[in-house]
Structure formats: C-alpha cells, structure tokens
C-alpha positions as CSV (number, residue, x, y, z in Angstrom):
1,M,122.8,126.2,106.6
2,Q,120.9,123.0,105.9
3,A,120.8,120.0,108.1
4,N,120.0,116.5,106.8
5,T,120.5,112.9,107.7
6,R,123.4,112.0,105.4
7,F,125.6,111.6,108.5
8,F,123.7,108.4,109.4
9,N,124.2,106.6,106.1
10,S,126.6,104.2,107.7
11,E,126.9,100.6,108.4
12,K,126.9,101.5,112.1
13,N,123.5,101.9,113.7
14,I,123.6,105.5,114.9
15,R,121.1,106.0,117.7
16,S,122.6,109.1,119.3
17,V,124.9,111.9,118.4
18,I,126.6,114.8,120.1
19,V,126.8,118.2,118.3
20,T,129.7,120.4,119.4
21,S,132.1,122.9,118.1
22,A,135.7,124.2,118.4
23,G,134.6,127.4,119.9
24,P,131.5,129.5,121.0
25,G,129.1,131.2,118.6
26,E,129.6,128.7,115.7
27,G,126.0,127.7,115.3
28,K,126.1,124.2,117.0
29,T,122.7,124.7,118.6
30,T,121.1,125.8,115.3
31,L,122.6,122.8,113.7
32,A,121.4,120.4,116.4
33,W,117.8,121.8,116.2
34,N,117.7,121.7,112.3
35,L,119.2,118.2,112.3
36,A,116.4,117.1,114.7
37,V,113.8,118.7,112.5
38,A,115.2,117.1,109.4
39,A,115.3,113.7,111.0
40,A,111.8,114.0,112.4
41,S,110.5,115.2,109.0
42,G,111.9,112.0,107.6
43,G,109.7,110.0,110.0
44,L,112.2,109.2,112.7
45,R,111.3,109.4,116.4
46,V,113.7,112.1,117.5
47,M,114.6,113.6,120.9
48,L,116.8,116.7,121.2
49,I,118.5,117.1,124.6
50,E,120.0,120.5,125.5
51,A,123.1,119.3,127.4
52,D,124.7,122.7,127.3
53,L,123.9,123.6,130.9
54,R,126.1,126.6,131.1
55,R,124.6,128.6,128.2
56,P,121.1,127.2,127.3
57,S,119.1,129.0,124.7
58,L,116.3,126.7,123.4
59,V,113.6,128.1,125.7
60,E,114.2,131.7,124.5
61,R,114.9,130.9,120.8
62,H,111.9,128.6,120.2
63,G,109.4,129.8,122.8
64,L,109.5,126.5,124.8
65,D,108.1,126.1,128.3
66,D,110.5,126.8,131.1
67,N,109.1,124.2,133.5
68,G,111.9,121.8,134.0
69,G,114.4,120.0,131.9
70,L,117.6,118.0,132.0
71,V,118.8,119.4,135.3
72,E,115.6,118.3,137.0
73,L,115.8,114.8,135.4
74,L,119.3,114.4,136.9
75,T,118.6,115.8,140.3
76,E,114.9,115.0,141.1
77,D,112.6,112.0,140.9
78,R,111.3,112.8,137.4
79,Q,111.0,110.8,134.2
80,I,111.8,111.9,130.7
81,G,108.1,112.1,129.9
82,D,107.6,114.6,132.7
83,V,109.8,117.2,131.1
84,A,110.1,116.4,127.4
85,Q,108.2,118.8,125.2
86,R,106.5,117.8,121.9
87,V,107.3,120.3,119.1
88,Q,105.2,120.2,116.0
89,I,107.3,120.5,112.9
90,G,104.8,120.4,110.0
91,G,101.6,118.9,108.6
92,S,100.9,115.3,108.0
93,G,101.3,115.7,104.2
94,N,97.7,115.1,103.2
95,G,96.1,117.9,105.2
96,H,94.5,115.6,107.7
97,G,95.5,114.3,111.0
98,P,98.3,115.4,113.3
99,G,101.6,116.7,112.0
100,L,105.0,115.3,112.6
101,E,106.7,116.2,115.8
102,M,109.9,115.8,117.8
103,K,110.6,115.8,121.5
104,V,112.8,118.4,123.2
105,V,114.4,118.3,126.7
106,T,115.6,121.8,127.6
107,A,118.5,122.4,130.0
108,G,116.3,123.3,132.9
109,R,117.3,125.4,135.9
110,N,120.8,126.8,136.4
111,P,122.9,124.0,138.1
112,T,125.7,124.5,140.6
113,N,127.7,121.6,139.3
114,P,127.1,121.2,135.5
115,S,130.2,119.1,134.9
116,G,129.2,116.6,137.7
117,L,125.7,116.3,136.4
118,I,126.7,115.6,132.8
119,A,129.3,113.0,133.9
120,S,126.9,111.2,136.2
121,D,125.6,107.7,136.0
122,R,122.1,109.1,135.8
123,M,123.1,111.0,132.6
124,R,124.4,107.8,131.0
125,A,121.2,106.0,132.0
126,L,119.1,108.8,130.6
127,I,120.8,108.5,127.2
128,A,120.3,104.8,127.2
129,R,116.6,105.2,128.0
130,A,116.2,107.8,125.3
131,E,117.9,105.6,122.7
132,A,115.5,102.8,123.6
133,D,112.5,104.9,123.0
134,H,113.7,106.9,119.9
135,D,115.3,106.3,116.6
136,L,117.7,109.2,117.1
137,V,118.8,111.2,120.2
138,I,120.7,114.5,119.6
139,L,122.7,116.2,122.4
140,D,123.7,119.8,122.1
141,T,126.8,120.2,124.2
142,P,129.2,123.1,125.0
143,P,132.3,123.5,122.7
144,V,134.6,120.7,123.8
145,P,137.9,122.7,123.8
146,V,136.3,125.6,125.8
147,C,134.4,123.4,128.3
148,S,135.1,119.8,129.2
149,D,131.5,119.0,130.3
150,A,130.8,116.8,127.2
151,I,134.0,114.8,127.3
152,P,132.5,112.0,129.5
153,L,129.7,111.6,127.1
154,L,131.7,111.4,123.9
155,R,132.0,107.6,124.0
156,E,128.4,107.1,125.3
157,V,126.9,108.1,121.9
158,G,127.1,106.8,118.4
159,G,129.1,109.6,117.0
160,V,130.0,113.3,117.1
161,I,129.3,116.1,114.7
162,V,131.6,119.1,114.8
163,V,130.3,122.5,113.7
164,S,132.6,125.2,112.3
165,Y,131.7,128.7,111.4
166,L,133.2,129.8,108.1
167,G,135.5,132.8,108.6
168,R,135.5,132.5,112.4
169,S,136.9,129.1,113.2
170,T,140.7,128.7,112.8
171,R,142.0,125.8,110.9
172,D,144.3,125.0,113.8
173,G,141.4,125.1,116.3
174,V,139.2,122.7,114.3
175,G,142.1,120.5,113.5
176,A,143.1,120.3,117.2
177,L,139.5,119.4,118.2
178,L,139.3,116.6,115.5
179,S,142.7,115.3,116.6
180,Q,141.5,115.3,120.3
181,L,138.3,113.4,119.4
182,R,140.2,110.8,117.4
183,H,142.7,110.4,120.2
184,L,139.8,109.7,122.5
185,D,138.6,107.0,120.0
186,V,135.4,109.0,119.3
187,H,133.4,108.3,116.1
188,V,133.5,111.6,114.2
189,L,130.5,111.6,111.8
190,G,131.4,114.8,110.0
191,L,132.4,118.5,110.0
192,V,129.7,121.0,109.2
193,A,130.7,124.4,107.8
194,N,128.1,126.7,109.2
195,G,127.2,130.3,108.4
196,A,124.6,131.0,111.0
197,H,124.3,134.4,112.8
198,R,126.4,134.4,115.9
199,G,124.0,136.1,118.3
200,D,125.1,137.0,121.8
201,A,128.6,136.3,122.9
202,Y,129.1,133.1,124.9
203,S,130.7,132.9,128.3
204,Y,131.7,129.5,129.8
205,G,133.1,129.2,133.3
C-alpha cells in the first residue's frame, strides 16, 4: 500500500482530513500514518492526530512516548505543543542539517466518555488551531459504521478518505458507508483499496 497526496489536487484548499473505514482491521491507521509521512516528505507541515480513542495503536506500533495525548488536551489545561511528538521521517536530502519531520498527537489515556470528548467544542477548537499552524491535519478515527465517535467531526474537516481492505470489505458495506457520508454532505476525497496486514482483532464498545 502506498500513500500519496493526490487526494489534495483539488480546487478546494484541503487543510484537514479524516481517515476512516467501513469496518475494523482494514488498515486505516496504516494509511493515515503513511499519508502523513508522504505529505511531510513533500515539505508540508503535517500533524497526525489519533482520534481513535477506543483502540489506539500508534504508541505501540511506532515506539512513541506514552506521556499524554488527545485525551489530556481535551480534559486538562494543556496545549498542543505539550503533547505533540516530533517524528523524524528522513534526511534533509543533502546530508546536512536536520531531516524532515511530522508532528503526532497520540490518543492518550483511556477515557470514560470517548464519544463526548470527540464531539466536544474543545475538539473542534483543537482542529481549528492545528489547521492554523499546519498545512495538513490528518485524523485517524474509528470505523464510522462500527462506532459513531467520528460523525460529529465529519463536517469539521476538509474531507474524508475511506479505507477498504481488498477481500475483506464487502461491496455493500463500503457502498453503505459512502452513501451515508454523502447523505451527511461530507466531502469524500477518495476510496483507498488497502492490503495491509490486519493485526489484532478490533473491539469497539
């Protein structure tokens, strides 16, 4: 699976996107990470926000610090800079100077009310602040049909990318999700056919 920035070749100025899927285990988090890396490699100022508070995985997958994240931003007196982690993604190209980087906000501690946090005014304000300071903000959210957490955010961002795992997603499931998004007047940027390894089973509740 390769991620690139072709989704943003549009007349609309896309400053933020949600990455979601029709079901669990379809590689949405892998796509979100690789898309962030690709955009940052192209010189954009990128922030990746792990808005999947029910099944976070970035700390374990990428060896990030587990010292606070999105939940702390939404429940405590913290600023983005307090929890955003700088991830180096390569050299500068000439062998001198610092390499390119992106910023990552992990999910943080396990919340008691993930839906309420994601739907809060503080979350909308956080997205607006992140957009003001970055060229692209990417939010990894739970699968919309499985968990409704992301629905309040769908119209707060520039567009949505839907990830589908070949051989696992059903045509009806993906079609129903795309229909739901269009009914909500959401800007669907594209559908990604993914073939990433599933990993552990998901459980949303």
